C-alpha positions in Angstrom: 61.7 -123.1 92.8 61.1 -120.1 95.1 63.6 -120.1 98.0 62.8 -117.7 100.8 65.0 -117.0 103.7 63.5 -117.0 107.1 63.6 -113.4 108.5 65.5 -112.8 111.7 63.6 -109.5 112.2 60.9 -109.1 114.9 57.6 -109.9 113.2 55.4 -106.8 112.9 58.1 -104.4 114.3 58.6 -101.2 112.4 62.4 -100.8 112.0 61.9 -97.1 110.9 60.4 -96.3 114.3 62.1 -94.0 116.8 64.5 -95.9 119.0 68.0 -97.3 119.6 69.3 -100.3 117.7 72.4 -102.4 118.4 73.7 -103.5 114.9 76.4 -106.1 114.1 77.6 -106.5 110.5 80.0 -109.3 109.5 82.3 -109.7 106.6 81.6 -112.4 104.0 82.7 -115.8 105.4 83.9 -113.8 108.4 87.2 -113.1 106.7 89.5 -110.8 108.8 89.6 -107.9 106.3 89.7 -104.8 108.5 92.9 -105.1 110.5 94.1 -106.9 113.6 93.8 -106.7 117.4 97.2 -105.9 119.1 97.3 -105.4 122.8 93.5 -105.1 123.1 93.2 -102.4 120.4 92.1 -102.7 116.8 94.7 -101.6 114.3 92.8 -100.8 111.1 94.3 -101.5 107.6 93.2 -99.4 104.6 90.0 -101.4 104.0 89.1 -101.0 107.7 89.7 -97.3 107.5 87.5 -97.0 104.4 84.7 -98.9 106.0 84.9 -96.9 109.2 85.0 -93.6 107.3 81.7 -94.5 105.5 80.0 -95.9 108.6 80.8 -92.7 110.4 79.3 -90.6 107.6 75.9 -92.2 107.6 74.3 -89.4 109.7 75.3 -86.9 107.0 72.9 -88.7 104.6 70.3 -90.0 107.0 69.9 -86.7 108.9 67.6 -88.0 111.7 70.0 -90.7 112.8 72.5 -90.5 115.6 75.5 -92.7 115.5 76.4 -93.9 119.1 79.1 -96.2 120.4 81.0 -98.1 117.7 83.8 -100.5 117.2 85.5 -102.2 114.2 86.8 -105.7 114.7 88.9 -107.6 112.2 85.9 -109.3 110.7 82.8 -107.5 112.0 81.6 -104.3 113.5 79.2 -103.2 116.2 77.3 -99.9 116.4 74.4 -98.4 118.2 72.2 -96.4 115.8 69.4 -94.2 117.2 66.6 -93.1 114.9 65.1 -90.0 116.5 62.6 -89.1 113.9 61.4 -90.2 110.5 64.7 -91.0 108.8 65.0 -89.5 105.3 68.0 -90.3 103.2 69.3 -87.0 102.0 72.4 -86.0 100.2 74.4 -82.9 101.0 72.8 -79.7 99.8 76.0 -78.2 98.5 76.5 -76.7 95.1 76.4 -79.0 92.1 80.2 -79.4 91.6 80.7 -80.4 95.2 77.6 -82.5 95.2 78.8 -84.6 92.3 81.9 -85.5 94.3 79.7 -86.4 97.3 77.4 -88.5 95.1 80.4 -90.4 93.6 81.7 -91.1 97.0 78.4 -92.3 98.3 75.3 -94.1 97.0 74.1 -93.3 93.6 71.5 -91.9 94.6 70.3 -94.2 97.3 68.8 -97.0 95.3 67.0 -98.9 98.0 65.8 -102.4 96.9 62.1 -102.8 96.4 60.4 -103.9 99.6 62.7 -102.0 101.9 61.0 -99.3 103.8 62.8 -96.0 102.9 63.2 -94.8 106.5 64.2 -98.1 108.0 67.3 -99.5 109.6 67.5 -101.9 106.7 67.7 -99.0 104.3 70.6 -97.5 106.3 72.5 -100.8 106.4 71.8 -101.7 102.7 73.0 -98.3 101.7 76.2 -98.6 103.7 76.9 -102.1 102.4 76.4 -101.0 98.8 78.8 -98.0 99.1 81.5 -99.9 100.9 81.3 -103.0 98.6 81.9 -100.8 95.6 84.8 -99.1 97.3 86.2 -102.4 98.5 86.2 -103.8 94.9 87.9 -100.6 93.6 90.6 -101.0 96.3 91.2 -104.6 95.5 91.4 -104.1 91.7 90.5 -107.7 91.1 87.3 -109.4 90.0 84.4 -108.5 92.2 84.4 -110.0 95.6 81.8 -110.0 98.4 82.7 -107.8 101.3 79.7 -108.5 103.5 77.7 -111.4 104.8 74.2 -111.4 103.3 72.3 -110.3 106.5 73.1 -108.4 109.7 72.2 -108.7 113.3 70.1 -106.1 115.1 68.7 -105.8 118.6 66.1 -103.3 119.7 67.5 -101.5 122.8 64.6 -101.4 125.3 65.9 -99.2 128.1 68.8 -97.1 129.5 70.3 -100.1 131.5 70.4 -102.2 128.4 71.9 -99.2 126.4 74.6 -98.9 129.1 75.4 -102.6 129.0 75.7 -102.7 125.2 77.9 -99.6 125.2 80.2 -101.3 127.6 80.2 -104.5 125.5 81.1 -102.6 122.4 83.9 -100.6 124.2 85.4 -103.7 125.7 85.0 -105.9 122.5 88.7 -105.7 121.4 89.9 -106.7 124.9 88.0 -109.9 124.6 89.0 -110.8 121.0 90.9 -113.9 122.1 87.6 -115.3 123.5 85.3 -113.9 120.7 83.4 -116.6 118.8 84.0 -114.5 115.6 87.8 -114.9 116.1 88.9 -117.5 113.5 91.4 -118.9 116.1 88.3 -120.1 118.1 86.4 -121.8 115.3 87.8 -125.2 116.0 86.6 -124.9 119.6 83.0 -124.2 118.5 80.5 -127.2 118.6 
């Protein structure tokens, strides 16, 4: 039997096109793996710090991407990603001995699943999830566990006003954790 998931992407939209995208990625089963919110601020644990470090290094490998406003939450993360030209996944052009270290720290060498457009937002997110999943399992030193929920949420940012609103939302997200639908304390209150 062939099970196909319904795509949550805009039909016919080229996610490799120039533009700004609001991206949300959740942990598997929305487990709070990255840290905790204390007094309206996220306090990252080691897993959260590792994920943040790799998320912040994406523009080193996708050189035509600008990483904008960003926040880690206990079980999800938000970021604005701007693609300003044809994105090409490129590793550092350092000498071979250093490059081997870079490649072992990152994707090996950016194996994008068939069907994913090489310059797309999906390629960026898939690469990030792959890297951090391997690191997560190394850190846990147990049988392999899923770090990420299968998909991710994205929103195409249409204008400057929307960009401003989304930046404010991201910035203020930790202050609203007590009301956040992703907060496990609120799951019994959801219909």
